[in-house]
ROMARRO-210446 format. One record per residue (C-alpha): x, y, z; residue in three letters. Coordinates in steps of 0.1 Angstrom, whole numbers. Layout:
BEGIN
[[X; Y; Z]; 'ala'];
...
***
This chain:
BEGIN
[[1; -155; 182]; 'unk'];
[[-37; -159; 184]; 'unk'];
[[-57; -171; 155]; 'unk'];
[[-80; -140; 154]; 'unk'];
[[-61; -111; 145]; 'unk'];
[[-74; -74; 140]; 'unk'];
[[-60; -52; 115]; 'unk'];
[[-61; -15; 128]; 'unk'];
[[-52; 19; 111]; 'unk'];
[[-48; 48; 135]; 'unk'];
[[-30; 81; 142]; 'unk'];
[[-20; 97; 174]; 'unk'];
[[-38; 129; 162]; 'unk'];
[[-73; 113; 159]; 'unk'];
[[-71; 76; 177]; 'unk'];
[[-80; 45; 159]; 'unk'];
[[-97; 53; 126]; 'unk'];
[[-104; 21; 110]; 'unk'];
[[-104; -17; 119]; 'unk'];
[[-113; -51; 108]; 'unk'];
[[-108; -89; 112]; 'unk'];
[[-75; -96; 93]; 'unk'];
[[-90; -125; 74]; 'unk'];
[[-120; -103; 61]; 'unk'];
[[-94; -78; 41]; 'unk'];
[[-64; -100; 34]; 'unk'];
[[-75; -105; -1]; 'unk'];
[[-79; -65; -9]; 'unk'];
[[-45; -50; -17]; 'unk'];
[[-40; -20; 7]; 'unk'];
[[-70; -24; 28]; 'unk'];
[[-65; -13; 66]; 'unk'];
[[-101; -18; 79]; 'unk'];
[[-136; -3; 79]; 'unk'];
[[-137; 33; 91]; 'unk'];
[[-153; 39; 125]; 'unk'];
[[-189; 52; 125]; 'unk'];
[[-178; 84; 145]; 'unk'];
[[-151; 93; 120]; 'unk'];
[[-158; 115; 91]; 'unk'];
[[-135; 106; 60]; 'unk'];
[[-131; 117; 26]; 'unk'];
[[-109; 113; -4]; 'unk'];
[[-101; 145; -21]; 'unk'];
[[-81; 159; -50]; 'unk'];
[[-52; 182; -50]; 'unk'];
[[-78; 211; -47]; 'unk'];
[[-96; 196; -16]; 'unk'];
[[-126; 185; -38]; 'unk'];
[[-142; 152; -26]; 'unk'];
[[-138; 122; -49]; 'unk'];
[[-165; 94; -55]; 'unk'];
[[-162; 61; -39]; 'unk'];
[[-135; 39; -52]; 'unk'];
[[-115; 69; -66]; 'unk'];
[[-79; 74; -55]; 'unk'];
[[-67; 106; -38]; 'unk'];
[[-57; 125; -6]; 'unk'];
[[-72; 110; 26]; 'unk'];
[[-86; 133; 53]; 'unk'];
[[-105; 126; 85]; 'unk'];
[[-124; 146; 112]; 'unk'];
[[-143; 139; 144]; 'unk'];
[[-147; 146; 179]; 'unk'];
[[-116; 128; 189]; 'unk'];
[[-93; 148; 165]; 'unk'];
[[-70; 173; 179]; 'unk'];
[[-71; 206; 163]; 'unk'];
[[-33; 212; 159]; 'unk'];
[[2; 209; 173]; 'unk'];
[[18; 226; 203]; 'unk'];
[[41; 254; 189]; 'unk'];
[[24; 255; 156]; 'unk'];
[[52; 238; 134]; 'unk'];
[[55; 250; 98]; 'unk'];
[[40; 221; 82]; 'unk'];
[[10; 222; 106]; 'unk'];
[[-11; 242; 78]; 'unk'];
[[-8; 211; 56]; 'unk'];
[[-19; 188; 84]; 'unk'];
[[-49; 205; 99]; 'unk'];
[[-70; 225; 76]; 'unk'];
[[-108; 236; 79]; 'unk'];
[[-114; 211; 108]; 'unk'];
[[-99; 182; 88]; 'unk'];
[[-68; 163; 96]; 'unk'];
[[-46; 152; 66]; 'unk'];
[[-23; 122; 76]; 'unk'];
[[-4; 124; 43]; 'unk'];
[[-18; 92; 29]; 'unk'];
[[-32; 84; -6]; 'unk'];
[[-59; 60; -8]; 'unk'];
[[-96; 53; -16]; 'unk'];
[[-127; 45; 2]; 'unk'];
[[-152; 18; -9]; 'unk'];
[[-190; 23; -7]; 'unk'];
[[-188; 0; 24]; 'unk'];
[[-165; 24; 40]; 'unk'];
[[-134; 0; 35]; 'unk'];
[[-103; 21; 38]; 'unk'];
[[-77; 12; 12]; 'unk'];
[[-41; 27; 16]; 'unk'];
[[-20; 33; -16]; 'unk'];
[[10; 49; -2]; 'unk'];
[[24; 82; 12]; 'unk'];
[[16; 116; -6]; 'unk'];
[[52; 128; -2]; 'unk'];
[[67; 97; -17]; 'unk'];
[[48; 100; -50]; 'unk'];
[[71; 99; -79]; 'unk'];
[[65; 128; -103]; 'unk'];
[[80; 126; -137]; 'unk'];
[[72; 156; -161]; 'unk'];
[[38; 161; -143]; 'unk'];
[[28; 123; -145]; 'unk'];
[[26; 108; -110]; 'unk'];
[[29; 73; -97]; 'unk'];
[[30; 57; -62]; 'unk'];
[[65; 42; -58]; 'unk'];
[[48; 10; -43]; 'unk'];
[[31; 4; -77]; 'unk'];
[[68; 2; -93]; 'unk'];
[[81; -20; -64]; 'unk'];
[[54; -45; -65]; 'unk'];
[[63; -50; -103]; 'unk'];
[[99; -53; -96]; 'unk'];
[[95; -78; -66]; 'unk'];
[[74; -100; -86]; 'unk'];
[[105; -109; -107]; 'unk'];
[[123; -141; -99]; 'unk'];
[[152; -134; -79]; 'unk'];
[[142; -99; -66]; 'unk'];
[[136; -101; -28]; 'unk'];
[[130; -63; -22]; 'unk'];
[[129; -33; -43]; 'unk'];
[[127; 5; -38]; 'unk'];
[[118; 32; -65]; 'unk'];
[[126; 69; -65]; 'unk'];
[[131; 100; -86]; 'unk'];
[[165; 112; -97]; 'unk'];
[[174; 139; -123]; 'unk'];
[[197; 127; -150]; 'unk'];
[[228; 146; -165]; 'unk'];
[[203; 169; -185]; 'unk'];
[[185; 178; -153]; 'unk'];
[[153; 157; -165]; 'unk'];
[[138; 136; -139]; 'unk'];
[[138; 98; -143]; 'unk'];
[[125; 68; -124]; 'unk'];
[[154; 48; -107]; 'unk'];
[[153; 16; -88]; 'unk'];
[[172; -5; -64]; 'unk'];
[[167; -41; -58]; 'unk'];
[[180; -67; -33]; 'unk'];
[[188; -100; -49]; 'unk'];
[[213; -124; -62]; 'unk'];
[[244; -114; -81]; 'unk'];
[[230; -131; -113]; 'unk'];
[[201; -106; -118]; 'unk'];
[[197; -97; -154]; 'unk'];
[[189; -62; -152]; 'unk'];
[[180; -59; -190]; 'unk'];
[[156; -88; -186]; 'unk'];
[[143; -69; -154]; 'unk'];
[[137; -39; -173]; 'unk'];
[[118; -56; -201]; 'unk'];
[[97; -74; -174]; 'unk'];
[[87; -39; -160]; 'unk'];
[[77; -27; -195]; 'unk'];
[[51; -51; -196]; 'unk'];
[[31; -38; -166]; 'unk'];
[[43; -3; -165]; 'unk'];
[[40; 28; -186]; 'unk'];
[[73; 36; -206]; 'unk'];
[[77; 67; -184]; 'unk'];
[[76; 48; -153]; 'unk'];
[[100; 19; -163]; 'unk'];
[[131; 23; -143]; 'unk'];
[[158; 40; -164]; 'unk'];
[[185; 25; -141]; 'unk'];
[[183; -3; -117]; 'unk'];
[[209; -7; -88]; 'unk'];
[[216; -40; -71]; 'unk'];
[[222; -37; -34]; 'unk'];
[[228; -61; -6]; 'unk'];
[[199; -46; 14]; 'unk'];
[[173; -19; 13]; 'unk'];
[[173; 5; 42]; 'unk'];
[[141; 6; 65]; 'unk'];
[[132; 23; 97]; 'unk'];
[[120; 4; 128]; 'unk'];
[[85; 0; 113]; 'unk'];
[[98; -17; 83]; 'unk'];
[[91; 13; 59]; 'unk'];
[[117; 19; 32]; 'unk'];
[[140; 49; 41]; 'unk'];
[[136; 68; 6]; 'unk'];
[[158; 95; 14]; 'unk'];
[[187; 69; 18]; 'unk'];
[[178; 54; -17]; 'unk'];
[[182; 88; -34]; 'unk'];
[[219; 90; -18]; 'unk'];
[[230; 58; -34]; 'unk'];
[[258; 68; -59]; 'unk'];
[[247; 67; -95]; 'unk'];
[[281; 50; -105]; 'unk'];
[[267; 19; -89]; 'unk'];
[[240; 15; -116]; 'unk'];
***
């Protein structure tokens, strides 16, 4: 590998959107690059109202390199292309310097009683506990039909789950501390290294 790496954030629908020398942004969690001058970019809330710089919300883009839709108009196209904007399905923020920071995927957000959190925030805490090599968080309804946060962790057989939950409680709101933690040998990921969350939700509760 060369010593000068360039980080890039791109989408097939609108070509490369942001880039930066990797060493310039490595210290900023979630940073993917500075947005190109010819790209219009905004962070909006659930009602598509623009948010101030630094606030987290839904990411959207527009520009002369952006396509206007998909061939065959798939059912989800109306959520991806709207009023000239392209919505990649990411959550993030934009600094005053137009540095794009990606926090996670919109469809992966955990919603517990109307309270939302990105699973990556829970996974970061879990993975900082000694002995946990990888972690995945998801939402599952309990026997009463109430949604709870669950987690799977890859690590040694000697992991103390009670201590792990107590550790999480120091950094997460009580609502987002995993109610159940399942130890697994490995966490399923796709070819791009992203967690296959649908597979996590299929893990039998009996293993908790």
